[in-house]
C-alpha positions, 0 to 999 in steps of 0.5 A: 853566101856560098856558091849554089846551083843556078836553080837552087839560088833562084828557088831560095831567093824566091822564098824570101818574101814569104819566109821572112816577111819582106813586104811591098814597102821594100819594093822601093824607097820613096822618102828622101835619103841621106845617101846619094848615089854617085856611081856604079861600075862593073868589074869583070875578070877571067881568073877562076877565083874571080867573083863571089866577093862578100867583104871589102876594105878600103884605104883611108883615101878610098883608092886601095882595096882588099876584098874576100870571096866565098871561094876562099880568095883575097883580091887586092888592087887600086881603084881609079876614081872620077872627079866625083869619086865614083869608081871607074876602073880597077888597076893592079889587081891580084887574086890570092888564095887564103890559107888555114893555120897550117898553111894549106889553101882553104877549101870546100866547107872551110873556104866560105870567107864572108867578112873582112876587117883591116886593123891599124897594123895592116893585118887582116881579119876574116870571118867565115861561114861553113865552119864559123870562125874568125882568123887573122892574117898578118900576111895575106899570102901566109898562114892564118892565125886562129882566134879563140872560137866560142861555143855559140858559133856551133849553134849558128845556122848553116850558110848563114853564119858570120856574114859581117865583120868590123873593127872598132876605133878601139881595135875590138872586133865585132861580128854577127850572123846573117840569120838570127834564128827567128823572124823577130829575134835580134841579131846577136853581136859578138865582140873580140877584145883582150883575147876573149869573146863576149856578146854585149848586145844585139841589133834589132831585126826589121822584117826580112832585112838580113845583115851581110856587111859592116864597117866602122866609119871615120865618125866611129859609128857602125854602118850595117849593110843589109840585103832583101829580095823582092819580086825579081831582084835584090834590095840593099839597105844601110843602117848606122849605129852608135856602139858602146856597151850597147847599140843605139840609133839604127838610122836608115841612110840608104834603101834601094828599090828592087834590082837597083844594084846586084847582090851587095854584100861588102861595105867600106866607109871612108871620108873624102878630101872634102870631109864627106863620108862615102859608102863603097860597096861590092856585090857577090855575083854567086859565080852566076852568069846573070849576076855582076860584080859591081863597085857601088858608091854613095855619098852622105849628104851634108 
C-alpha cells in the first residue's frame, strides 16, 4: 500500500466495509483456531526510510530477517527471540535503498515494493505496485535484474497490483494482486518458471478479504495473508493452500478480531526446533504516527 495522506487513508479504509462486503462476521473470530498467538513486539526507528514494511522473509531458524518497504527500501537484521519464540528485539538492522536495473535508486511511481521472496541461492525477488513488475536482486545493494513483464500486468488496478510474492519448493515464483477487479472474481495467480510467466490458476475471493502477503511453508504449502477493515481497525487472516497445477484447500488458520494487530502485510513461515510451524508477520504503518511497525508471532497448534 503506497503512502497516503492521513485523511485520505482514513477515508479509503472507511469505505471498505461498504465497497467490499466485509460484514459483521469479520468483527471477531469466535471459533477455535489452528494458529496460537505467541507475541507482538513494536519496532521503532528514526531513519527517514523506516516504516511502510510490506514484505518479509526469514532465515530457516527465524532469527535473520529481510523486509521491503513501499518507499523502495530494504531492511536487514537479526531478531532476538524469547524462550517461547516471540520477537523481543531487532538487532544489527540496516536500511538500504533499492535500485533499478540501471543502478539508480527507485523513486515515486517505481518505488512501491510490496512482495518479497528469498531464493535458495540467496538472491531476493521483489514485486512492485505502481509500475507492476518483479525484479531480482543478486546483491540487495546492487542493481535490479528485470524479469520479463507480461501484458496482463498493465491491466492491474492502481495501488492494488502485485501485493504478494512467494517462491515455491521447485523455485517457481508466484505473485498475485491485492484486488481482482470485481467483488466475486477470484484473484489471478501468475507463475514464473523456466524464464516465462503463465497464469495457471486463481485463488477464491471471500468477501472483503484482500491478499497482502504470501509465503511457502516448510510443508510445501502456500500461506496467504489477507487483510480486512471493520469499524475502527484492521483485521488479518491466514489461509493455507496446496499448490500444484491448481490450488486446493484454503483452510483458515487465523482470523483476528478488529484492531487485534496493526496493518499486517508481510508474512514468513518457518519451523522451530520442536518441529512446530511458526507464522511471523510484519505491519505496514503507512508512515502515519497513529500506526505501528509490529512483528507478530503465531504458532500452529499440533
